[in-house]
Structures are given as C-alpha cells and as structure tokens.
C-alpha positions as CSV (number, residue, x, y, z in Angstrom):
1,X,23.5,0.1,-56.7
2,X,22.6,-2.9,-54.7
3,X,19.7,-2.7,-52.3
4,X,20.1,-3.8,-48.7
5,X,17.7,-5.4,-46.3
6,X,17.4,-3.1,-43.3
7,X,15.9,-5.7,-41.1
8,X,18.8,-8.0,-41.8
9,X,21.3,-5.3,-41.0
10,X,19.6,-4.3,-37.8
11,X,19.9,-7.8,-36.1
12,X,23.5,-8.5,-37.2
13,X,26.8,-7.1,-36.0
14,X,29.5,-6.2,-38.5
15,X,33.2,-6.0,-38.0
16,X,34.0,-2.4,-38.9
17,X,36.3,0.4,-37.8
18,X,34.6,3.0,-35.6
19,X,34.9,6.7,-36.3
20,X,37.5,8.0,-33.9
21,X,36.1,11.0,-32.0
22,X,37.7,12.3,-28.8
23,X,35.2,13.4,-26.1
24,X,35.2,17.0,-25.3
25,X,36.8,16.6,-21.8
26,X,39.8,14.8,-23.5
27,X,40.0,17.6,-26.1
28,X,40.2,20.3,-23.4
29,X,42.9,18.4,-21.5
30,X,45.0,18.1,-24.7
31,X,44.5,21.8,-25.5
32,X,45.8,22.8,-22.1
33,X,49.0,20.7,-22.4
34,X,50.9,23.0,-24.8
35,X,50.5,26.7,-25.6
36,X,53.0,26.8,-28.4
37,X,52.8,23.6,-30.4
38,X,55.7,22.7,-32.6
39,X,55.3,23.3,-36.4
40,X,57.4,23.2,-39.5
41,X,58.0,26.0,-41.9
42,X,57.8,24.0,-45.2
43,X,54.9,25.4,-47.2
44,X,52.2,23.5,-49.1
45,X,53.2,25.5,-52.2
46,X,56.8,24.5,-52.1
47,X,56.0,20.9,-51.4
48,X,53.4,20.8,-54.3
49,X,56.1,22.2,-56.6
50,X,58.6,19.5,-55.5
51,X,56.0,16.8,-56.0
52,X,55.0,18.1,-59.4
53,X,58.7,18.2,-60.5
54,X,59.2,14.5,-60.0
55,X,58.8,12.1,-63.0
56,X,55.5,10.8,-61.7
57,X,54.4,14.2,-60.6
58,X,55.0,15.6,-64.1
59,X,53.0,12.7,-65.6
60,X,50.1,13.4,-63.3
61,X,50.3,17.2,-63.9
62,X,50.1,16.6,-67.6
63,X,47.1,14.3,-67.2
64,X,45.3,16.9,-65.0
65,X,45.8,19.5,-67.7
66,X,44.4,17.1,-70.4
67,X,41.6,16.1,-68.0
68,X,40.4,19.7,-67.8
69,X,40.0,19.7,-71.6
70,X,38.0,16.4,-71.6
71,X,41.1,14.5,-72.8
72,X,43.7,12.2,-71.3
73,X,43.5,8.7,-69.9
74,X,40.6,7.1,-68.0
75,X,40.6,8.5,-64.4
76,X,38.2,8.6,-61.4
77,X,38.3,12.4,-61.5
78,X,37.2,12.8,-65.1
79,X,34.0,14.9,-65.6
80,X,34.2,15.3,-69.3
81,X,35.3,12.7,-72.0
82,X,35.4,14.2,-75.4
83,X,37.1,11.1,-77.0
84,X,36.7,11.7,-80.8
85,X,34.1,14.5,-80.4
86,X,35.2,17.9,-81.7
87,X,33.6,19.7,-78.8
88,X,31.1,19.3,-75.9
89,X,28.1,20.2,-78.0
90,X,28.4,16.8,-79.8
91,X,28.0,14.8,-76.6
92,X,24.8,12.9,-76.3
93,X,25.5,11.0,-73.1
94,X,25.7,11.9,-69.4
95,X,26.7,9.2,-66.8
96,X,25.6,9.6,-63.2
97,X,27.8,7.4,-61.0
98,X,28.7,7.2,-57.3
99,X,31.2,9.7,-56.0
100,X,33.5,7.4,-54.1
101,X,33.8,4.6,-56.7
102,X,32.1,2.0,-54.4
103,X,29.1,0.9,-56.5
104,X,29.8,-2.2,-58.6
105,X,26.9,-1.4,-61.0
106,X,28.3,2.1,-61.6
107,X,31.8,0.6,-62.2
108,X,30.8,-1.7,-65.0
109,X,28.9,1.0,-66.9
110,X,31.7,3.6,-66.3
111,X,34.4,1.1,-67.5
112,X,32.4,0.0,-70.5
113,X,32.0,3.7,-71.6
114,X,35.7,4.2,-71.3
115,X,36.5,0.9,-73.1
116,X,34.2,2.0,-76.0
117,X,35.5,5.6,-76.0
118,X,32.0,7.1,-76.0
119,X,32.0,10.9,-75.6
120,X,30.4,11.5,-72.2
121,X,29.8,13.9,-69.4
122,X,30.1,12.5,-65.9
123,X,28.3,13.6,-62.8
124,X,29.2,12.2,-59.4
125,X,26.4,11.5,-56.9
126,X,26.6,10.3,-53.3
127,X,25.3,6.9,-52.4
128,X,22.8,6.9,-49.6
129,X,25.3,5.0,-47.4
130,X,27.7,8.0,-47.2
131,X,25.8,11.2,-47.9
132,X,22.7,12.9,-49.1
133,X,21.7,13.0,-52.8
134,X,21.1,16.4,-54.3
135,X,17.4,17.3,-54.9
136,X,18.0,18.1,-58.5
137,X,19.1,14.4,-59.0
138,X,16.1,12.9,-57.1
139,X,13.8,15.1,-59.1
140,X,15.3,13.6,-62.2
141,X,15.5,10.1,-60.8
142,X,12.8,9.7,-58.1
143,X,14.2,6.4,-56.8
144,X,17.7,7.9,-56.6
145,X,19.4,4.6,-57.7
146,X,22.7,4.5,-59.4
147,X,24.0,4.2,-62.1
148,X,21.9,6.4,-64.4
149,X,22.5,7.6,-67.9
150,X,20.8,10.4,-69.7
151,X,20.9,9.8,-73.5
152,X,19.5,12.5,-75.7
153,X,17.5,13.7,-72.8
154,X,16.1,10.3,-71.8
155,X,16.9,8.9,-68.4
156,X,17.7,5.2,-68.2
157,X,18.5,3.1,-65.1
158,X,19.7,-0.5,-64.5
159,X,23.3,-1.3,-65.4
160,X,22.7,-4.3,-67.7
161,X,20.0,-2.4,-69.6
162,X,22.3,0.6,-69.9
163,X,25.2,-1.5,-71.3
164,X,23.0,-3.1,-73.9
165,X,21.5,0.3,-74.9
166,X,25.0,1.8,-75.2
167,X,26.1,-0.9,-77.6
168,X,22.9,-0.3,-79.7
169,X,23.4,3.5,-79.8
170,X,27.2,3.5,-80.0
171,X,28.0,0.4,-82.0
172,X,31.6,-0.9,-81.8
173,X,33.8,-2.5,-84.5
174,X,33.0,-3.9,-87.0
175,X,29.5,-2.4,-86.8
176,X,30.5,1.2,-85.8
177,X,33.4,3.4,-84.7
178,X,32.9,3.2,-80.9
179,X,35.7,0.9,-79.7
180,X,35.1,-2.9,-79.6
181,X,31.6,-4.4,-79.9
182,X,30.2,-5.5,-76.6
183,X,27.5,-7.8,-77.9
184,X,27.7,-10.7,-80.4
185,X,26.4,-9.9,-83.9
186,X,22.6,-10.2,-84.2
187,X,22.9,-13.4,-86.4
188,X,25.5,-15.1,-84.2
189,X,23.1,-17.5,-82.5
190,X,25.9,-19.5,-80.9
191,X,27.5,-16.6,-79.1
192,X,24.2,-15.0,-78.2
193,X,23.1,-18.2,-76.5
194,X,26.5,-18.5,-74.8
195,X,26.2,-14.9,-73.5
196,X,22.8,-15.4,-72.1
197,X,23.8,-18.7,-70.4
198,X,26.8,-17.0,-68.9
199,X,24.8,-14.1,-67.6
200,X,22.5,-16.6,-65.8
201,X,25.6,-18.3,-64.3
202,X,26.7,-14.9,-63.1
203,X,23.5,-14.5,-61.1
204,X,24.1,-18.0,-59.6
205,X,27.6,-17.0,-58.6
206,X,26.3,-13.7,-57.1
207,X,23.7,-15.6,-55.1
208,X,26.2,-18.1,-53.8
209,X,28.5,-15.3,-52.7
210,X,25.6,-13.6,-50.8
211,X,24.7,-16.8,-49.1
212,X,28.3,-17.4,-48.1
213,X,29.3,-13.9,-46.9
214,X,26.1,-12.3,-45.7
215,X,24.5,-15.1,-43.7
216,X,25.9,-16.7,-40.5
217,X,27.8,-19.9,-40.9
218,X,26.5,-23.0,-39.3
219,X,28.7,-24.5,-36.6
220,X,31.3,-26.8,-38.1
221,X,31.3,-29.7,-35.7
222,X,33.2,-32.2,-37.9
223,X,35.6,-29.8,-39.6
224,X,33.8,-30.1,-42.9
225,X,33.3,-27.5,-45.6
226,X,30.0,-25.6,-45.2
227,X,27.3,-26.1,-47.7
228,X,27.5,-22.4,-48.6
229,X,31.2,-22.5,-49.2
230,X,30.9,-25.6,-51.3
231,X,28.2,-24.0,-53.4
232,X,30.3,-20.8,-53.9
233,X,33.5,-22.7,-54.8
234,X,31.4,-24.8,-57.3
235,X,30.2,-21.6,-58.9
236,X,33.7,-20.3,-59.1
237,X,34.8,-23.6,-60.7
238,X,32.0,-23.3,-63.2
239,X,33.2,-19.8,-64.1
240,X,36.8,-21.0,-64.4
241,X,35.7,-23.7,-66.8
242,X,33.7,-21.3,-68.9
243,X,36.8,-19.1,-69.3
244,X,38.9,-22.1,-70.2
245,X,36.5,-23.2,-72.9
246,X,37.4,-20.3,-75.3
247,X,40.7,-19.0,-76.7
248,X,42.2,-16.1,-74.8
249,X,41.2,-14.7,-71.4
250,X,37.7,-13.6,-72.2
251,X,34.4,-15.5,-71.8
252,X,33.4,-15.4,-75.5
253,X,36.9,-15.4,-76.9
254,X,38.1,-12.6,-79.0
255,X,40.6,-9.9,-78.3
256,X,38.7,-7.7,-75.8
257,X,36.2,-8.0,-72.9
258,X,32.6,-7.8,-73.8
259,X,29.3,-7.3,-71.9
260,X,29.6,-10.7,-70.2
261,X,33.1,-9.9,-68.8
262,X,32.0,-6.5,-67.6
263,X,28.9,-7.9,-66.0
264,X,31.1,-10.4,-64.0
265,X,34.2,-8.5,-63.1
266,X,32.9,-5.8,-60.7
267,X,31.3,-8.3,-58.4
268,X,34.1,-10.9,-58.7
269,X,36.5,-8.1,-57.8
270,X,34.5,-7.6,-54.6
271,X,34.4,-11.4,-54.0
272,X,38.2,-11.5,-54.0
273,X,38.2,-9.1,-51.1
274,X,35.2,-10.1,-49.1
275,X,35.6,-13.9,-49.2
276,X,39.2,-13.6,-48.2
277,X,38.4,-11.1,-45.4
278,X,35.4,-12.8,-43.8
279,X,35.9,-16.4,-44.7
280,X,39.7,-16.7,-45.1
281,X,39.3,-18.2,-48.6
282,X,41.6,-16.9,-51.3
283,X,40.3,-16.7,-54.9
284,X,42.9,-14.8,-56.9
285,X,46.4,-16.2,-56.7
286,X,45.4,-19.4,-54.9
287,X,46.1,-21.5,-58.0
288,X,42.7,-23.2,-57.7
289,X,41.1,-21.1,-60.5
290,X,43.9,-20.3,-62.9
291,X,41.7,-19.0,-65.7
292,X,40.1,-16.4,-63.3
293,X,43.7,-15.4,-62.5
294,X,44.5,-14.9,-66.2
295,X,41.2,-13.0,-66.7
296,X,42.1,-10.5,-64.0
297,X,45.6,-10.2,-65.3
298,X,44.1,-9.3,-68.7
299,X,41.7,-6.8,-67.2
300,X,44.6,-5.1,-65.4
301,X,46.2,-4.4,-68.8
302,X,43.3,-2.2,-69.7
303,X,43.2,1.4,-68.6
304,X,39.4,1.4,-68.6
305,X,39.4,-1.2,-65.8
306,X,42.4,0.1,-63.8
307,X,40.9,3.6,-63.5
308,X,37.9,2.0,-61.7
309,X,39.5,-0.8,-59.7
310,X,39.4,-0.6,-55.9
311,X,41.4,-2.3,-53.2
312,X,40.5,-4.9,-50.6
313,X,40.5,-2.5,-47.7
314,X,38.1,-0.1,-49.4
315,X,35.9,-2.9,-50.4
316,X,35.5,-4.5,-47.0
317,X,34.6,-1.1,-45.6
318,X,32.1,-0.2,-48.3
319,X,30.4,-3.6,-48.8
320,X,28.4,-3.8,-45.5
321,X,26.6,-0.5,-46.1
322,X,25.5,-1.8,-49.5
323,X,24.8,-5.5,-48.8
324,X,24.6,-5.9,-45.1
325,X,27.2,-7.3,-42.6
326,X,29.7,-9.9,-43.6
327,X,30.0,-12.8,-41.1
328,X,33.4,-13.8,-40.0
329,X,34.7,-17.3,-39.8
330,X,37.1,-17.7,-36.8
331,X,40.6,-19.2,-36.6
332,X,44.1,-17.9,-36.4
333,X,44.7,-17.9,-40.1
334,X,41.5,-16.0,-40.9
335,X,42.3,-13.5,-38.1
336,X,45.8,-13.0,-39.6
337,X,44.3,-12.3,-43.1
338,X,41.8,-9.7,-41.6
339,X,44.6,-8.0,-39.8
340,X,46.6,-7.7,-43.0
341,X,43.6,-6.3,-45.0
342,X,42.8,-3.9,-42.2
343,X,46.4,-2.6,-42.4
344,X,47.2,-3.6,-38.8
345,X,50.1,-5.8,-39.9
346,X,50.7,-4.6,-43.5
347,X,50.8,-0.8,-43.5
348,X,54.5,-0.6,-42.5
349,X,57.4,1.0,-44.4
350,X,59.2,-2.4,-44.4
351,X,56.3,-4.0,-46.4
352,X,54.9,-1.4,-48.8
353,X,57.8,-1.2,-51.1
354,X,57.0,-4.6,-52.5
355,X,53.8,-6.0,-54.1
356,X,52.0,-7.7,-51.2
357,X,51.3,-11.5,-51.5
358,X,47.7,-11.0,-50.2
359,X,46.8,-8.4,-52.8
360,X,49.4,-8.2,-55.6
361,X,49.8,-5.0,-57.5
362,X,49.1,-4.9,-61.3
363,X,52.0,-5.3,-63.6
364,X,51.7,-1.7,-64.7
365,X,51.9,-0.6,-61.1
366,X,54.9,-2.8,-60.3
367,X,56.8,-1.4,-63.3
368,X,56.6,2.2,-61.8
369,X,58.3,1.2,-58.6
370,X,58.2,2.5,-55.0
371,X,59.5,6.1,-55.7
372,X,56.7,6.7,-58.2
373,X,54.2,5.3,-55.7
374,X,55.4,7.7,-53.0
375,X,55.5,10.6,-55.4
376,X,51.9,9.9,-56.5
377,X,50.8,9.9,-52.8
378,X,52.7,13.2,-52.3
379,X,51.1,14.8,-55.3
380,X,47.6,13.8,-54.0
381,X,48.4,15.1,-50.5
382,X,50.1,18.4,-51.4
383,X,47.6,19.2,-54.2
384,X,44.9,19.9,-51.6
385,X,46.9,20.0,-48.4
386,X,45.1,22.7,-46.4
387,X,41.7,21.0,-47.0
388,X,43.1,17.6,-46.1
389,X,44.5,19.0,-42.9
390,X,41.1,20.4,-42.0
391,X,39.4,17.1,-42.9
392,X,41.8,15.2,-40.6
393,X,41.0,17.6,-37.7
394,X,37.6,15.8,-37.6
395,X,39.5,13.2,-35.6
396,X,39.5,15.7,-32.7
397,X,36.1,17.2,-33.6
398,X,32.5,16.4,-33.2
399,X,30.3,14.0,-35.2
400,X,27.7,15.5,-37.6
401,X,24.0,15.2,-37.3
402,X,23.4,12.9,-40.2
403,X,23.3,9.1,-39.8
404,X,24.8,7.1,-42.6
405,X,25.3,3.3,-42.8
406,X,28.9,3.6,-43.9
407,X,30.8,3.6,-40.6
408,X,33.6,5.9,-41.7
409,X,31.3,8.4,-43.4
410,X,30.3,11.5,-41.6
411,X,30.0,14.4,-44.1
412,X,28.5,16.8,-41.5
413,X,31.3,16.2,-39.0
414,X,32.8,19.3,-37.4
415,X,36.6,19.5,-37.3
416,X,38.4,20.9,-34.3
417,X,40.4,23.6,-36.1
418,X,42.5,24.3,-33.0
419,X,44.6,21.4,-34.3
420,X,44.8,22.6,-37.9
421,X,48.3,24.2,-37.7
422,X,49.9,21.1,-36.0
423,X,48.1,18.6,-38.2
424,X,49.1,20.6,-41.3
425,X,52.7,20.7,-40.1
426,X,52.6,16.9,-39.6
427,X,51.2,16.4,-43.1
428,X,53.7,18.7,-44.7
429,X,56.5,16.7,-42.9
430,X,55.0,13.5,-44.1
431,X,54.8,14.9,-47.6
432,X,58.5,15.8,-47.5
433,X,59.3,12.3,-46.3
434,X,57.4,10.8,-49.2
435,X,59.3,13.0,-51.6
436,X,62.7,11.8,-50.3
437,X,64.3,9.4,-52.8
438,X,63.8,6.0,-51.1
439,X,61.3,7.4,-48.7
440,X,61.5,7.6,-44.9
441,X,63.6,4.4,-44.6
442,X,66.4,6.1,-46.6
443,X,66.8,8.6,-43.7
444,X,67.3,11.6,-45.8
445,X,66.5,15.3,-45.0
446,X,62.7,15.0,-45.4
447,X,62.5,12.0,-43.1
448,X,64.9,13.6,-40.6
449,X,62.8,16.8,-40.4
450,X,59.6,14.7,-40.0
451,X,61.3,12.7,-37.2
452,X,62.3,15.9,-35.4
453,X,58.9,17.4,-35.6
454,X,57.2,14.2,-34.4
455,X,59.5,14.0,-31.4
456,X,58.9,17.7,-30.6
457,X,55.2,17.1,-30.7
458,X,55.5,14.2,-28.4
459,X,57.6,16.1,-25.9
460,X,55.1,19.0,-26.0
461,X,52.3,16.7,-25.0
462,X,50.5,17.1,-28.3
463,X,50.9,13.6,-29.7
464,X,47.5,12.1,-28.7
465,X,45.5,14.7,-30.6
466,X,47.7,14.6,-33.7
467,X,47.6,10.8,-33.7
468,X,43.8,10.9,-33.5
469,X,43.6,13.2,-36.5
470,X,46.2,11.3,-38.6
471,X,44.4,8.0,-37.8
472,X,41.1,9.5,-38.9
473,X,42.7,10.4,-42.3
474,X,44.6,7.1,-42.7
475,X,41.4,5.0,-42.3
476,X,39.6,7.1,-45.0
477,X,42.2,6.9,-47.8
478,X,40.1,5.2,-50.6
479,X,41.1,3.5,-53.8
480,X,40.5,4.6,-56.6
481,X,38.9,7.8,-55.3
482,X,42.1,9.2,-53.8
483,X,45.0,7.4,-55.5
484,X,46.1,4.0,-56.7
485,X,46.6,1.1,-54.3
486,X,50.4,1.2,-54.2
487,X,50.3,5.0,-53.5
488,X,47.6,4.5,-50.9
489,X,49.7,1.9,-49.1
490,X,52.7,4.2,-49.1
491,X,50.7,7.0,-47.6
492,X,49.0,4.8,-45.0
493,X,52.4,3.3,-44.0
494,X,54.1,6.7,-43.8
495,X,51.3,8.0,-41.6
496,X,51.8,5.0,-39.4
497,X,55.6,5.6,-39.3
498,X,55.1,9.2,-38.3
499,X,52.6,8.3,-35.6
500,X,54.9,5.7,-34.2
501,X,57.6,8.4,-33.8
502,X,55.3,10.2,-31.4
503,X,54.8,7.2,-29.1
C-alpha cells in the first residue's frame, strides 16, 4: 500500500464526490409527506431465483459453489484457493490483501498467486482510508501495511520482495510445478540484467506519474506542453519501446507475463484512469503507444488479471486517499472526459449496451453481451438484496463517528430504516427491469412495473428520499469488488433511469 503525505493532502483540494446525507429537518419533512408509501410485492427470493436461472446466473451460481470448496476461477470473493492441493492442510501460504481491491501492491501479489496457481488462503483487510484494521492483524503486522503474506508461519511484507520469495518457494515451469516461472533462470545473465533495468524504469515512470498528477501544474502561458507531462510521456514511450524490443506482448518475451509485467501493470492501470481524468491525456487506445495497448489486450486474456482489474471511476475515487489529491487541468475537453468517467454523461441506458470508447470493455466481456451484463448485475443485487437496501438507506441517515480519507467511505454511518421498505421496493423493481430481456429499454413487464412504482413514489411525495438513497448506492458500486465493469455500468445506468422516472 502506498503511503501518503498528510501535509500535502491538507493544503490541497481534491475533486471528489461528497457523501450525500440529508439534514434531519429535511428527513422529517419527507417522512410527513406520505403515510402509506407505494411498494411492490415482488420478493427478493423470487427475483434471486429468476436471476440464478439465467445463463449468466447459472454460470455465477456454479462458480459460487466451486468457490465455497476452494475451487473455481480467480475471483475477488475467493477466500480459499486449493489449486492442486488435496485439502486445506497442505496450504502453506496466506495472503492478506485489501478488502475493496483498491491497493495496487496487493493486486500484483494477488494476481501473481493466481497466475502461478499457488494454493492459498486469503484474508481481506481494510485499508486505513476506508475503515479500521482489526487488532489481530495489527498485532501480527504492527505497521498494518498491505499486502502481507504468511508463509510457513513467517510474516513477509513489501510486494516486490513477496513476489520474488513466492517464485523461490513455489518455482514455476520448467523449474517446478507452480505455473509459469516469474523470474529468469539463475544463469540467464542477459534477462536478469534486462529485468533489473526494467524495474528501475518502472520506478522512473511511477515518479513521472506522481509529478504530473499529484502536483499543481504551472500556468501554461504559451500553450506548450508542461515539463511534467513531457517527462511522463517520455517515460511511457520508453516503456512502449521496451515492449517492442521483444517478441510477443511481454517485457522479456516468452508466452506469459513475468515479475516485470506484474510490477508494471497495476500502476499503469491506474495511470490510464488518472492521467485521463485529471489531465485529459489518453494512454490506452490513443494509438500513441501501440505496444502498451497490445500488452493490456494480452493481460485481459488472463483470468488472473481480469479478476483483479478495476474501472476508471473506482480508481479516480480511490487514488486520492492513497496518494493525495489529483490536480485538474482545465478546458472543455478535459471537463467532458471527467463528466464521462464520473458517470454524469455516460451512465445512461442508451450508452451502456456498447463498449464505451473512453474505457473499452475486454474482449471476453464484449463476447457475453448486454443481457449477460444485466443479469450479472441482477445476481449481485438480488443475492444480498435486503442488506443492500439497508446500506442504501444511509443516503437518508446520519454519518458515522469515524473519519476516513476516502470521501465515499463511512463504515459507521447509520441508515434511516424508515426508508427501507420503499428503497427495497425500488431495488426489487430495478432488479426486475435488469432481468427483462433487452433491459428497461425493451419496455417489457419488469420495466413497466418499475416505471409504475417510480411514478407512484413521485406522486406520493417520496421521490427525494428514495433518490438520495439510490444515489448513495450508485456512487459506491465498485469494480471488481461488487461486479465486472459492464455489469456495474448496467446497474449504475438502470439506477439513473429509475431515478429519472421520479423527477
């Protein structure tokens, strides 16, 4: 986990969403406006059964069953990975990673373990930016930093050290049975030297990114590129040239990513989001760095990476608490990009059925199609519907006592459960609309019922409170923690559609 400089954060403003909490006087007024709020009779159980019966729902249900046995594909919710171990008693390794999937250092270790198919237990721990760490963990790791592994009872920190140790203890082919080797052979002086040089270049790229995004830009009086942007683009070009110098998409050649690729990818993933959002500069898909594009395309073919990959919105929300505020460059085009990443112009039903230009979906996601994306969102929503409804009621509740640097994190917030029945009804109606073939735009029964309920809520004077709760939920849908990016966009857009019906 990256450390942040508290002094730097304290003197800088950051462009973030504010937690939406209605003052008590507003809440009382909204309560008084309707004594019998409209609800729907569809149950969470029946909706969950419908969601599980879809093709995507059946696939997810099968994976959940396998996951409970330590089997199945890589997934953010995995707690046990048996791989080739006959039972849990053979497992030597425990990984401690962040709960929400924000930490880039956790991500690279987590993905490498999956890539190598190392049997492993997984414990999820809060980052300081969004919640307290349990005492048993800080007793074990006094500094509380993530990631951590426990190997044969020994605690090890620092992601690059951990990745090197894992290759030594669990050697990959052709030196051992644990997936592909992540380090060059001990006698391969050429590739060892290349790997060390590339790891140094990664630190240069990281430093250039920090200087560009987390420091104020100097005034551009002559419409010239800033020194920080020039240095960052030069570092990207260096990376692109390094990728071009070997056969295939990976830094050291070969048929799989190795420790150098994993060291780079988690921060370059965050650069894609943050440089576009705060500086209006597109990396992936711009055509300027084609070998970086091909490198990401190759990563997205690997389940080990896709299980850990986040989206631009989640990243621009979670980066400031870890690194400090990002500084915006102005201009109409930059503002347009920010509005799209924030969802202000992009989370609409008309747009989310196609892969967005600004953040294209992976080929494996595109192949599933919009109905599968909606059904995935419905499975996630109906699988824990009552708890999600209570969580959303924080939008009309009171903030908690803890103070965390992530602006949307408030684990101690108190929901106003007077809204639970209505919010639950709204979410069940939204689930039914997601389960309609073609979604709400198709105008089938689920969408029709949702429309009728939304209009009834509006006419009963209950819309403002329900909108506050649904907005609270929408802004906290995270990738990969909650669902994939296409499913998240479907849910975000359907929530917006429902709220617009109440206007």
